[in-house]
C-alpha positions as CSV (number, residue, x, y, z in Angstrom):
1,X,-21.1,2.1,-1.8
2,X,-24.3,0.9,-3.4
3,X,-26.9,-1.7,-2.4
4,X,-26.0,-5.2,-3.6
5,X,-28.0,-6.2,-6.7
6,X,-29.8,-9.5,-6.5
7,X,-29.1,-10.1,-10.2
8,X,-25.4,-10.2,-9.5
9,X,-24.7,-13.2,-7.2
10,X,-21.5,-13.0,-5.2
11,X,-18.7,-15.3,-6.3
12,X,-15.5,-16.2,-4.4
13,X,-12.6,-14.8,-6.3
14,X,-9.6,-17.0,-7.1
15,X,-6.8,-16.8,-4.6
16,X,-3.6,-15.1,-5.7
17,X,-1.6,-17.9,-4.0
18,X,-2.3,-21.5,-4.8
19,X,-2.3,-24.2,-2.0
20,X,0.6,-25.9,-3.7
21,X,3.1,-23.1,-2.9
22,X,2.8,-23.4,0.9
23,X,2.7,-27.2,0.7
24,X,5.9,-27.3,-1.4
25,X,7.6,-25.2,1.3
26,X,6.3,-27.4,4.0
27,X,7.6,-30.5,2.3
28,X,11.0,-28.9,1.9
29,X,11.1,-27.9,5.6
30,X,10.2,-31.4,6.7
31,X,13.0,-32.9,4.5
32,X,15.5,-30.6,6.1
33,X,14.3,-31.3,9.7
34,X,14.5,-35.1,9.0
35,X,18.0,-34.7,7.6
36,X,19.1,-32.7,10.7
37,X,17.6,-35.3,13.0
38,X,19.3,-38.2,11.2
39,X,22.6,-36.5,10.5
40,X,24.6,-38.8,12.9
41,X,23.4,-41.8,10.9
42,X,24.1,-39.9,7.6
43,X,27.7,-39.0,8.8
44,X,28.3,-42.6,9.6
45,X,26.9,-43.8,6.3
46,X,29.2,-41.6,4.2
47,X,32.2,-42.3,6.4
48,X,32.8,-38.9,8.0
49,X,35.4,-39.2,10.7
50,X,34.6,-38.2,14.3
51,X,31.4,-38.1,16.3
52,X,28.5,-36.1,15.1
53,X,25.3,-35.0,16.8
54,X,22.1,-33.8,15.3
55,X,22.1,-30.4,13.4
56,X,20.2,-28.2,15.8
57,X,22.3,-25.0,15.9
58,X,21.1,-21.6,14.8
59,X,22.7,-21.8,11.3
60,X,20.9,-25.1,10.7
61,X,17.7,-23.2,11.5
62,X,18.7,-20.5,9.1
63,X,19.5,-23.1,6.4
64,X,16.0,-24.4,6.7
65,X,14.8,-21.2,5.0
66,X,16.6,-22.4,1.8
67,X,14.7,-25.7,1.9
68,X,11.5,-23.8,2.5
69,X,11.9,-21.0,0.0
70,X,13.4,-23.0,-2.8
71,X,10.4,-25.4,-3.3
72,X,8.0,-22.5,-3.0
73,X,9.8,-20.5,-5.6
74,X,10.0,-23.4,-8.0
75,X,6.3,-24.2,-7.6
76,X,5.4,-20.5,-8.1
77,X,7.5,-20.3,-11.3
78,X,6.9,-23.7,-12.9
79,X,3.4,-24.5,-11.9
80,X,1.6,-21.2,-11.1
81,X,3.8,-19.3,-13.6
82,X,3.5,-16.2,-11.4
83,X,6.3,-14.4,-13.3
84,X,3.9,-14.0,-16.2
85,X,1.2,-12.2,-14.2
86,X,0.5,-8.5,-15.0
87,X,0.8,-7.7,-11.3
88,X,4.5,-8.2,-11.5
89,X,4.9,-5.1,-13.7
90,X,7.2,-7.2,-15.9
91,X,7.0,-7.9,-19.6
92,X,9.6,-10.6,-20.6
93,X,9.3,-9.7,-24.3
94,X,10.9,-6.3,-23.7
95,X,14.5,-7.3,-23.2
96,X,16.0,-3.8,-23.1
97,X,19.7,-3.6,-23.6
98,X,21.9,-3.1,-20.5
99,X,22.8,0.4,-21.7
100,X,19.1,1.3,-22.0
101,X,18.4,-0.1,-18.5
102,X,21.4,1.6,-16.8
103,X,20.0,5.2,-16.3
104,X,17.0,4.0,-14.2
105,X,18.9,1.1,-12.6
106,X,21.7,3.3,-11.4
107,X,19.2,5.6,-9.6
108,X,17.5,2.6,-8.1
109,X,20.8,1.2,-6.9
110,X,21.6,4.5,-5.2
111,X,18.2,4.6,-3.6
112,X,18.5,1.0,-2.4
113,X,22.0,1.3,-0.9
114,X,21.0,4.6,0.8
115,X,17.9,2.8,2.3
116,X,20.2,0.0,3.7
117,X,22.5,2.6,5.2
118,X,19.6,4.2,7.0
119,X,18.3,0.9,8.3
120,X,21.8,-0.1,9.4
121,X,21.9,3.1,11.4
122,X,18.6,2.3,13.0
123,X,19.8,-1.2,14.0
124,X,22.9,0.4,15.6
125,X,20.9,3.0,17.5
126,X,18.2,0.6,18.8
127,X,19.8,-1.0,21.9
128,X,17.4,-4.0,21.9
129,X,19.0,-5.4,18.7
130,X,22.3,-5.9,20.6
131,X,21.0,-8.1,23.4
132,X,19.6,-11.6,23.7
133,X,18.2,-13.5,20.7
134,X,18.5,-10.4,18.5
135,X,22.3,-10.8,18.5
136,X,21.9,-13.7,16.1
137,X,19.8,-11.6,13.8
138,X,22.4,-8.9,13.8
139,X,25.1,-11.4,13.1
140,X,23.2,-12.8,10.1
141,X,22.4,-9.4,8.6
142,X,25.9,-8.2,9.1
143,X,27.2,-11.2,7.2
144,X,24.5,-10.9,4.5
145,X,25.1,-7.2,3.7
146,X,28.2,-7.8,1.5
147,X,26.6,-10.3,-0.9
148,X,23.4,-8.3,-0.9
149,X,25.2,-5.1,-2.0
150,X,27.1,-7.1,-4.7
151,X,24.2,-9.0,-6.0
152,X,21.8,-6.1,-6.0
153,X,23.6,-4.5,-9.0
154,X,23.1,-7.3,-11.6
155,X,19.6,-8.0,-10.1
156,X,18.3,-4.5,-10.5
157,X,19.9,-4.1,-14.0
158,X,18.4,-7.4,-15.1
159,X,15.0,-6.5,-13.7
160,X,14.9,-3.0,-15.3
161,X,15.4,-4.7,-18.7
162,X,12.0,-6.2,-18.4
163,X,10.0,-3.7,-16.2
164,X,7.1,-2.1,-18.2
165,X,7.7,1.2,-16.3
166,X,11.1,1.1,-14.5
167,X,10.2,4.4,-12.7
168,X,7.0,2.9,-11.2
169,X,9.0,1.9,-8.2
170,X,9.5,3.8,-4.9
171,X,13.2,2.8,-4.9
172,X,13.7,4.9,-8.1
173,X,11.9,7.9,-6.6
174,X,13.9,7.8,-3.4
175,X,17.1,7.5,-5.4
176,X,16.0,10.3,-7.7
177,X,15.4,12.6,-4.7
178,X,18.9,11.8,-3.4
179,X,20.8,12.4,-6.6
180,X,18.8,15.5,-7.6
181,X,16.7,14.1,-10.4
182,X,13.3,15.7,-11.3
183,X,9.9,14.0,-11.3
184,X,10.2,12.1,-8.0
185,X,7.0,11.4,-6.3
186,X,6.8,11.8,-2.5
187,X,3.9,9.4,-2.2
188,X,5.9,6.6,-3.8
189,X,8.8,7.4,-1.5
190,X,6.5,7.0,1.4
191,X,5.4,3.6,0.0
192,X,9.0,2.7,-0.4
193,X,9.8,3.5,3.2
194,X,6.7,1.8,4.6
195,X,7.7,-1.4,2.8
196,X,11.3,-1.3,4.0
197,X,10.4,-0.4,7.5
198,X,8.2,-3.5,7.6
199,X,10.9,-5.7,6.2
200,X,13.6,-4.4,8.6
201,X,11.5,-4.5,11.8
202,X,9.8,-7.8,11.3
203,X,12.6,-9.5,9.4
204,X,15.1,-9.0,12.3
205,X,12.5,-10.3,14.7
206,X,11.7,-13.4,12.7
207,X,15.4,-14.3,12.3
208,X,15.9,-13.9,16.0
209,X,13.2,-16.4,17.0
210,X,14.2,-19.1,14.4
211,X,16.8,-21.0,16.5
212,X,15.0,-22.0,19.7
213,X,12.0,-23.8,18.2
214,X,14.1,-25.5,15.5
215,X,16.6,-26.8,18.1
216,X,13.7,-28.1,20.3
217,X,12.2,-30.0,17.4
218,X,15.4,-31.5,16.1
219,X,16.6,-32.6,19.6
220,X,13.3,-33.9,20.8
221,X,12.5,-37.6,21.4
222,X,8.8,-38.1,20.7
223,X,8.8,-41.7,21.8
224,X,10.0,-40.7,25.3
225,X,7.0,-38.4,25.8
226,X,4.3,-40.2,23.9
227,X,2.5,-41.2,27.1
228,X,2.4,-37.7,28.5
229,X,-0.4,-35.6,26.9
230,X,1.0,-32.3,28.1
231,X,4.6,-32.8,26.9
232,X,3.5,-34.5,23.6
233,X,0.9,-31.8,23.0
234,X,3.6,-29.1,23.5
235,X,5.9,-30.9,21.2
236,X,3.4,-30.8,18.3
237,X,2.4,-27.2,19.2
238,X,6.1,-26.2,19.0
239,X,6.4,-27.9,15.6
240,X,3.4,-26.0,14.3
241,X,4.8,-22.7,15.6
242,X,8.2,-23.6,13.9
243,X,6.3,-24.0,10.6
244,X,4.7,-20.6,11.1
245,X,8.1,-18.9,11.9
246,X,10.0,-20.6,9.1
247,X,7.5,-19.8,6.3
248,X,6.8,-16.4,7.8
249,X,10.5,-15.5,7.8
250,X,10.8,-16.5,4.2
251,X,7.9,-14.3,3.4
252,X,9.5,-11.2,4.9
253,X,12.9,-11.7,3.2
254,X,12.0,-13.0,-0.3
255,X,9.9,-10.0,-1.6
256,X,10.9,-10.6,-5.2
257,X,9.1,-9.1,-8.1
258,X,9.6,-12.0,-10.5
259,X,7.8,-14.3,-8.0
260,X,5.0,-11.7,-7.8
261,X,5.8,-11.6,-4.1
262,X,6.9,-7.9,-3.9
263,X,5.3,-5.6,-1.4
264,X,2.7,-3.6,-3.4
265,X,2.0,-1.4,-0.5
266,X,2.5,-1.1,3.2
267,X,-0.4,-0.2,5.5
268,X,-0.8,3.6,5.3
269,X,-2.9,3.9,8.5
270,X,-1.2,4.9,11.7
271,X,-3.7,2.9,13.7
272,X,-2.7,-0.2,11.8
273,X,1.0,0.3,12.7
274,X,0.2,1.0,16.4
275,X,-2.1,-2.1,16.7
276,X,0.6,-4.4,15.0
277,X,3.6,-3.0,16.9
278,X,1.9,-3.4,20.2
279,X,2.1,-7.2,19.6
280,X,5.8,-7.4,19.0
281,X,9.1,-6.7,20.8
282,X,10.4,-4.3,22.0
283,X,6.9,-2.8,22.6
284,X,5.3,-6.0,23.9
285,X,8.0,-6.3,26.6
286,X,6.7,-3.2,28.3
287,X,3.0,-3.8,27.7
288,X,2.0,-7.5,27.5
289,X,3.6,-10.1,29.7
290,X,3.4,-12.2,32.8
291,X,5.0,-10.0,35.4
292,X,4.2,-6.3,36.0
293,X,3.5,-5.2,32.5
294,X,0.5,-3.1,31.7
295,X,-1.5,-5.8,30.0
296,X,-0.3,-8.8,32.1
297,X,-2.9,-11.6,31.9
298,X,-0.7,-14.4,33.4
299,X,-0.4,-13.4,37.0
300,X,-0.5,-16.5,39.3
301,X,-1.6,-18.8,36.5
302,X,-0.4,-22.4,35.8
303,X,-2.2,-23.2,32.6
304,X,-4.2,-26.2,31.3
305,X,-1.7,-28.9,32.3
306,X,-2.0,-27.9,35.9
307,X,-5.8,-27.6,36.2
308,X,-6.5,-30.8,34.3
309,X,-3.8,-32.9,36.0
310,X,-5.0,-36.3,37.0
311,X,-7.8,-36.4,34.3
312,X,-6.0,-38.3,31.5
313,X,-8.9,-38.3,29.0
314,X,-9.4,-34.6,29.5
315,X,-5.7,-33.9,29.1
316,X,-5.6,-35.7,25.8
317,X,-8.7,-34.0,24.6
318,X,-7.5,-30.5,25.6
319,X,-4.1,-31.2,24.1
320,X,-5.8,-32.1,20.8
321,X,-7.9,-28.9,20.9
322,X,-4.8,-26.8,21.4
323,X,-3.0,-28.6,18.7
324,X,-6.0,-28.0,16.4
325,X,-6.0,-24.3,17.2
326,X,-2.2,-24.0,16.5
327,X,-2.6,-26.0,13.3
328,X,-5.2,-23.4,12.1
329,X,-2.7,-20.7,13.0
330,X,0.1,-22.4,11.1
331,X,-2.1,-23.2,8.2
332,X,-3.0,-19.5,7.9
333,X,0.7,-18.7,7.4
334,X,1.4,-21.7,5.1
335,X,-1.5,-20.5,2.9
336,X,0.4,-17.3,2.2
337,X,3.3,-19.3,0.8
338,X,6.2,-17.0,0.0
339,X,4.0,-13.8,0.5
340,X,3.5,-13.7,4.2
341,X,4.2,-10.5,6.1
342,X,2.4,-8.1,8.4
343,X,1.0,-4.7,7.4
344,X,1.4,-5.4,3.6
345,X,-0.7,-5.9,0.5
346,X,0.9,-8.6,-1.7
347,X,-2.2,-10.1,-3.3
348,X,-5.4,-11.6,-2.0
349,X,-5.9,-15.0,-0.3
350,X,-9.3,-16.6,-0.6
351,X,-8.4,-20.3,-0.1
352,X,-7.3,-22.5,2.8
353,X,-8.6,-21.2,6.2
354,X,-9.3,-17.8,4.6
355,X,-12.3,-19.4,2.9
356,X,-14.0,-19.7,6.4
357,X,-12.9,-16.4,8.1
358,X,-11.0,-13.4,7.0
359,X,-8.7,-13.6,10.0
360,X,-8.1,-17.3,10.9
361,X,-4.7,-16.6,12.5
362,X,-6.0,-14.0,14.9
363,X,-9.1,-16.0,15.8
364,X,-7.1,-19.2,16.5
365,X,-4.3,-17.4,18.3
366,X,-6.6,-15.6,20.7
367,X,-8.7,-18.7,21.4
368,X,-5.4,-20.6,22.1
369,X,-4.4,-18.1,24.7
370,X,-7.7,-18.4,26.5
371,X,-7.6,-22.2,26.4
372,X,-3.9,-22.7,27.3
373,X,-3.3,-20.0,29.9
374,X,-6.8,-20.1,31.5
375,X,-6.4,-16.6,33.0
376,X,-9.6,-17.0,34.9
377,X,-8.0,-19.8,37.1
378,X,-5.3,-18.6,39.4
379,X,-3.2,-20.3,42.0
380,X,-3.5,-17.4,44.4
381,X,-7.3,-17.9,44.7
382,X,-7.7,-14.2,44.5
383,X,-10.8,-12.9,42.7
384,X,-8.8,-9.8,41.9
385,X,-6.2,-11.8,40.0
386,X,-9.0,-13.6,38.1
387,X,-10.6,-10.3,37.1
388,X,-7.4,-8.6,36.1
389,X,-6.2,-11.5,34.0
390,X,-9.5,-11.9,32.2
391,X,-9.9,-8.2,31.7
392,X,-6.4,-7.7,30.2
393,X,-6.6,-10.7,27.9
394,X,-9.8,-9.2,26.6
395,X,-7.8,-6.0,26.0
396,X,-5.3,-8.1,24.0
397,X,-8.1,-9.6,22.0
398,X,-9.4,-6.1,21.3
399,X,-5.9,-5.1,20.0
400,X,-6.1,-8.0,17.5
401,X,-9.6,-7.0,16.5
402,X,-8.2,-3.5,15.9
403,X,-5.4,-5.0,13.8
404,X,-7.9,-6.9,11.7
405,X,-10.0,-3.9,11.0
406,X,-7.1,-1.7,10.0
407,X,-5.8,-4.5,7.7
408,X,-9.3,-4.8,6.1
409,X,-9.3,-1.0,5.6
410,X,-5.9,-1.2,3.8
411,X,-6.9,-4.0,1.5
412,X,-10.3,-2.7,0.7
413,X,-8.7,0.5,-0.5
414,X,-6.1,-1.4,-2.6
415,X,-7.8,-4.2,-4.5
416,X,-11.3,-4.7,-6.1
417,X,-10.7,-8.5,-5.6
418,X,-10.4,-8.0,-1.9
419,X,-13.7,-6.1,-1.9
420,X,-15.3,-8.9,-3.7
421,X,-13.8,-11.4,-1.2
422,X,-15.0,-9.3,1.7
423,X,-18.6,-9.2,0.5
424,X,-18.6,-12.9,-0.3
425,X,-17.4,-13.7,3.2
426,X,-20.0,-11.4,4.8
427,X,-22.7,-13.5,3.0
428,X,-21.1,-17.0,2.9
429,X,-18.2,-17.4,5.2
430,X,-18.7,-20.3,7.6
431,X,-17.5,-18.2,10.6
432,X,-17.7,-14.7,9.2
433,X,-21.2,-14.7,7.9
434,X,-23.0,-15.6,11.2
435,X,-20.9,-13.0,13.0
436,X,-21.8,-10.4,10.4
437,X,-25.5,-11.2,10.8
438,X,-25.2,-10.8,14.6
439,X,-23.4,-7.5,14.1
440,X,-26.1,-6.3,11.8
441,X,-28.9,-7.3,14.2
442,X,-27.1,-5.5,17.1
443,X,-26.7,-2.5,14.8
444,X,-30.4,-2.6,13.9
445,X,-31.4,-2.7,17.6
446,X,-29.2,0.2,18.4
447,X,-30.4,2.1,15.4
448,X,-34.0,1.5,16.5
449,X,-33.4,2.9,19.9
450,X,-31.8,6.1,18.5
451,X,-34.5,6.5,15.8
452,X,-32.1,5.8,12.9
453,X,-32.9,3.5,10.0
454,X,-31.0,0.2,10.3
455,X,-28.0,-0.1,8.1
456,X,-28.5,-2.4,5.2
457,X,-25.7,-4.8,4.0
458,X,-23.9,-3.2,1.0
459,X,-21.4,-4.3,-1.6
460,X,-18.2,-2.4,-2.0
461,X,-17.9,-0.6,-5.3
462,X,-14.6,-0.9,-7.2
463,X,-12.4,2.1,-6.8
464,X,-12.4,4.6,-9.6
């Protein structure tokens, strides 16, 4: 670390994902939703026999991923031309022969298939995957495994024809370890397993939560609830959460190197994994909830619709505020385009909501909980319930702050561009910069009391 030089003004680095990627996926998703809602009219128009309803089933929700991923991939390739970036590790002028590519490709195929076998065993052993909404995810993955195994062979061979260093891949190193080859690297094997653990854990979760929100949006009748601020607000909030889930699911499943969307590294810090997993099932079921869980902040609450009932202008204003917060949350996912996933480094975002704060999704989500649940207002009238709810939601907020800090530590260690972005945000971010100044002032006061010199703002030096 060295003190920032005044002769080198900070500049905001260019984002690795353009705004057009997410917008293309958003447009494709809206087209599919519109088609599903109007399918009865479409069936009648083309003369299909029988009576048809809207397409709101789980496989219609799954198909939405095609309409979301397709436009994002097309935009990435044709407009952003991401396949030509050095970060892909590909050189399209190489064009090795199949025979030349086969030695490394065969080892990778062995490593990849062995990885899938281990993950399948994990799914079988983990009981929560065979109950409730996870059953749909297991059905989808069980159906997908055959085409995945078949298509992985030509895909890996094709990719190895153009990879600059075919062995610079954790899949090869894991396969080499299994088949008894020399020169495998244990650190790259760890990176391989961190990436696949993230894909397996979060991919199944995202698939499992696709159907409910999609069905609600396709079957809804906005005209019937237009005069009800609570119901209309919840409809738009559900739509925004649907956008987040659809684009997020695409991000977990389409980690393709030619799209420069591959996982370059998974978070190596144990604290990062603990902070993230605490926020998702099955861990969240026993920790955060509205019954007797450890961090329950919804005991005897009714939420904003109950407490503002009878005040029509305030209901509409509060609904608009919650919609705004959810829109920021969804925008934060849309900005990632095809690269969204937790605990990973897949490039650096500096546009969209990430121009104002480094963690727009966490900030908006936590504010949404405070404003929608209103944990400090309880139907029991008990001060103890108020204190408990408020305290435990603060603990949940702290967990998300912990997540943010571990993610920053991961990215600061990986990419000089993120270090440049981090420093720019500290000085110029609309939300981040004032908070950073407050933090420095508090630190200066505490340092003064302990007799230490106050810490000066510093720029992050590039890694050697």
